[in-house]
C-alpha positions as CSV (number, residue, x, y, z in Angstrom):
1,M,-33.1,2.6,-19.3
2,A,-34.4,4.6,-16.4
3,V,-32.2,5.2,-13.3
4,R,-33.8,5.7,-9.9
5,I,-31.9,6.9,-6.8
6,D,-33.4,6.2,-3.4
7,M,-31.8,8.1,-0.4
8,M,-31.7,7.0,3.2
9,E,-30.3,9.2,6.0
10,F,-28.8,8.0,9.2
11,D,-27.8,9.6,12.5
12,R,-24.1,8.9,13.2
13,M,-24.7,9.9,16.8
14,T,-27.1,6.9,17.3
15,A,-25.5,3.5,17.6
16,G,-26.7,1.2,14.9
17,S,-28.5,3.9,12.8
18,L,-26.3,3.4,9.7
19,L,-26.8,-0.4,9.8
20,E,-30.6,-0.1,10.4
21,R,-31.1,2.4,7.6
22,G,-28.8,0.5,5.2
23,E,-30.7,-2.8,5.8
24,A,-34.0,-1.0,5.1
25,L,-32.5,0.2,1.8
26,L,-31.4,-3.3,0.8
27,K,-35.0,-4.5,1.0
28,H,-35.6,-2.5,-2.2
29,N,-33.4,-4.9,-4.1
30,I,-31.0,-2.3,-5.1
31,D,-28.5,-2.6,-8.0
32,A,-25.7,-0.6,-6.4
33,L,-25.0,1.3,-3.1
34,L,-23.3,4.7,-2.5
35,L,-22.2,5.0,1.1
36,A,-20.3,7.4,3.4
37,P,-18.7,4.8,5.7
38,V,-18.3,7.2,8.6
39,V,-19.4,4.6,11.2
40,P,-16.9,1.8,10.3
41,A,-18.3,-1.0,12.3
42,D,-21.9,-0.5,11.0
43,A,-20.6,-0.1,7.4
44,Q,-18.6,-3.3,7.6
45,K,-21.6,-5.3,8.8
46,L,-23.8,-3.8,6.1
47,L,-21.3,-4.6,3.4
48,S,-20.8,-8.2,4.6
49,T,-24.3,-9.0,3.3
50,K,-24.7,-10.7,-0.1
51,N,-27.4,-8.4,-1.3
52,I,-25.1,-5.6,-2.7
53,P,-23.9,-6.2,-6.3
54,F,-21.4,-3.4,-6.0
55,Y,-20.8,-0.2,-4.0
56,A,-18.9,3.0,-4.0
57,F,-17.7,5.3,-1.2
58,I,-17.7,9.1,-0.6
59,D,-16.4,11.1,2.3
60,S,-14.1,8.5,3.7
61,P,-12.2,5.4,2.7
62,L,-12.8,2.2,4.7
63,P,-9.8,-0.2,4.9
64,G,-10.6,-3.9,4.3
65,T,-13.3,-3.3,1.8
66,S,-13.5,-3.4,-2.0
67,P,-15.6,-0.6,-3.4
68,V,-15.8,-0.3,-7.2
69,S,-14.9,3.4,-6.7
70,C,-13.8,5.6,-3.8
71,V,-14.3,9.4,-4.3
72,V,-12.6,11.0,-1.3
73,Q,-10.0,13.3,-0.1
74,N,-6.8,12.0,1.4
75,P,-7.7,12.6,5.1
76,Y,-4.1,12.5,6.3
77,R,-3.1,15.2,3.8
78,G,-6.1,17.2,4.8
79,G,-5.1,17.1,8.4
80,F,-1.5,18.0,7.5
81,L,-2.8,21.0,5.5
82,A,-5.0,22.0,8.4
83,G,-1.8,22.1,10.5
84,R,0.0,24.2,8.0
85,M,-2.9,26.7,7.9
86,M,-3.0,26.8,11.7
87,H,0.7,27.5,11.7
88,L,0.3,30.4,9.2
89,L,-2.7,31.9,11.0
90,T,-1.6,31.5,14.6
91,Q,0.4,34.5,15.9
92,K,1.3,32.8,19.1
93,R,3.2,29.7,20.2
94,G,1.8,27.2,22.7
95,T,-0.7,24.5,23.0
96,L,-2.9,23.3,20.2
97,L,-6.0,21.2,20.7
98,T,-7.4,18.6,18.3
99,I,-11.1,17.8,18.9
100,Q,-12.6,14.5,17.8
101,T,-16.4,13.9,17.8
102,H,-16.3,10.4,16.3
103,R,-13.0,8.8,17.3
104,A,-13.8,5.5,15.5
105,A,-14.1,7.2,12.1
106,Y,-11.2,6.4,9.8
107,N,-11.1,9.9,8.2
108,S,-11.2,11.6,11.6
109,I,-8.3,9.5,12.9
110,E,-6.2,10.2,9.8
111,R,-6.9,14.0,9.9
112,A,-5.8,14.2,13.5
113,R,-2.7,12.2,12.7
114,G,-1.8,14.5,9.8
115,F,-2.3,17.6,11.9
116,A,-0.1,16.2,14.7
117,E,2.6,15.2,12.3
118,Y,2.8,18.6,10.8
119,F,3.8,20.0,14.2
120,A,6.0,17.0,15.1
121,D,9.2,18.9,14.3
122,K,8.1,22.2,15.9
123,P,8.9,22.0,19.6
124,E,7.4,25.5,20.2
125,F,3.9,23.8,19.8
126,S,2.3,21.1,21.8
127,V,-0.6,19.2,20.2
128,L,-3.1,17.6,22.6
129,E,-6.4,15.8,21.8
130,M,-9.9,15.7,23.3
131,E,-13.1,13.8,22.4
132,A,-16.0,16.2,22.4
133,P,-19.1,15.1,24.4
134,H,-22.3,15.0,22.5
135,N,-24.2,17.2,25.0
136,Q,-24.0,20.5,26.8
137,A,-20.8,19.6,28.7
138,M,-18.6,21.0,25.9
139,D,-18.4,24.4,27.6
140,K,-17.3,22.8,30.9
141,E,-14.7,20.6,29.2
142,L,-13.2,23.4,27.2
143,D,-13.1,25.7,30.2
144,A,-11.2,23.1,32.2
145,F,-8.8,22.7,29.3
146,Y,-8.1,26.4,29.1
147,R,-7.6,26.7,32.8
148,K,-5.1,23.8,32.7
149,H,-3.3,25.0,29.6
150,G,-3.1,28.8,29.7
151,D,-1.1,29.0,26.5
152,V,-3.8,27.5,24.2
153,C,-3.5,29.3,20.8
154,G,-5.5,27.1,18.4
155,I,-8.2,24.5,18.1
156,F,-8.5,22.0,15.2
157,V,-11.9,20.2,14.8
158,V,-11.6,17.2,12.5
159,N,-15.1,17.5,11.1
160,D,-18.0,19.9,10.6
161,A,-18.7,20.4,14.3
162,I,-16.3,23.4,14.3
163,H,-19.2,25.8,14.6
164,R,-20.4,24.2,17.8
165,I,-16.9,24.3,19.4
166,A,-16.4,27.9,18.2
167,Q,-19.6,28.9,20.0
168,S,-18.2,27.5,23.2
169,V,-14.9,29.3,22.7
170,L,-16.9,32.5,22.2
171,L,-19.0,32.0,25.3
172,L,-15.8,31.4,27.4
173,G,-14.3,34.7,26.1
174,R,-11.3,32.8,24.6
175,K,-11.6,33.6,20.9
176,S,-9.0,36.4,20.9
177,Q,-6.3,33.9,21.8
178,T,-7.6,31.0,19.7
179,T,-7.3,30.3,16.0
180,M,-10.1,28.0,14.9
181,V,-9.6,25.6,12.0
182,G,-12.2,22.9,11.0
183,Y,-13.9,21.1,8.1
184,D,-16.7,21.5,5.7
185,L,-18.5,24.6,4.3
186,V,-21.9,23.7,5.7
187,E,-24.3,26.5,6.5
188,H,-23.6,26.6,10.3
189,N,-19.9,26.8,9.6
190,R,-20.3,29.4,6.9
191,R,-22.3,31.6,9.3
192,A,-19.6,31.1,12.0
193,M,-16.9,32.2,9.6
194,V,-18.9,35.3,8.6
195,A,-19.3,36.1,12.3
196,G,-15.6,35.8,12.9
197,S,-15.6,32.8,15.2
198,V,-14.1,30.4,12.6
199,D,-10.8,31.3,10.8
200,C,-10.3,28.5,8.3
201,L,-12.3,25.6,6.8
202,I,-11.1,22.7,4.7
203,S,-13.7,21.9,2.1
204,Q,-14.3,18.5,0.5
205,R,-16.5,19.4,-2.4
206,P,-19.4,17.2,-1.3
207,E,-21.5,17.8,-4.5
208,Y,-18.6,16.8,-6.7
209,Q,-18.1,13.6,-4.6
210,G,-21.7,12.6,-4.9
211,Y,-22.0,13.3,-8.6
212,T,-18.8,11.6,-9.5
213,A,-19.4,8.5,-7.4
214,I,-22.9,8.1,-9.0
215,Y,-21.4,8.4,-12.4
216,Q,-18.8,5.7,-11.6
217,L,-21.7,3.4,-10.5
218,Y,-23.5,4.2,-13.7
219,R,-20.5,3.3,-15.7
220,K,-20.1,0.0,-13.9
221,G,-23.8,-1.0,-13.8
222,L,-25.3,0.3,-17.1
223,L,-22.4,0.9,-19.4
224,N,-20.3,-2.2,-18.3
225,Q,-17.2,0.0,-18.2
226,A,-14.4,-0.2,-15.7
227,P,-14.9,2.7,-13.2
228,E,-12.0,4.7,-11.7
229,E,-11.2,2.9,-8.5
230,T,-9.8,5.9,-6.6
231,I,-10.7,9.5,-7.4
232,C,-8.9,12.0,-5.1
233,V,-10.9,15.1,-4.3
234,P,-8.9,18.4,-4.2
235,I,-8.4,20.0,-0.8
236,D,-10.0,23.4,-0.9
237,I,-9.0,26.1,1.7
238,I,-11.8,28.4,2.7
239,L,-11.0,31.7,4.4
240,P,-13.3,34.7,5.1
241,E,-11.8,36.4,2.1
242,N,-12.9,33.7,-0.4
243,L,-16.3,32.7,0.7
244,I,-18.5,32.1,-2.3
245,D,-20.8,35.1,-1.7
246,E,-18.3,38.0,-1.3
247,N,-21.1,40.2,-0.1
248,L,-21.3,38.3,3.2
249,W,-17.8,39.3,4.1
250,C,-16.9,42.9,4.9
251,P,-13.4,43.9,6.1
252,T,-13.1,46.2,9.1
253,L,-12.0,49.5,7.8
């Protein structure tokens, strides 16, 4: 029996994009759906239709739903680990900033919570939070924050936007005082780490997530087997020293 996979991309910055693209996909009379539910409201609406025999999640859990399989990291633990790495890498004590870009996303909320709770018993640190604007105002927002909090020593970005924030920190001349920790080894973040503007990344093994989730749907739909309901993805720590291509990193002699 042949298996065909159709892909639909959505823009999480555009309201309703996930729902619109998902509804277009459902017109193909699909047998199963693999979804990254990073826009919870849209995902809930899409899954409330009766046209999806069964579905699986990658990237983020979504409370209140019943996927046949969920292949994700524990976002709280990921945030807690990001806090531990920040603590290890930061030479100073002072204010730490957590930056959200999609405050409604469950995984973003949990990562920020885990990060804050790591520092809850460390009074020498203060953890504050900011929602990043989706425009050119980031430089202005960060500059105002640095001026108000002169002891900023680290920034944690809860998703792959770390390269964008790191660029603003560089432009403001604040990198020397700021440890930068973020998520995902996408190409922009990889380049930022090679350039020295990002210090640590938490990787989610996206290829593994996608492959494993598709296999669970295959087991359910074609083999009539019981899929694994929850598959926890290991939390990988990426530093300049262990980038996949070692030739891209050269220590200063």
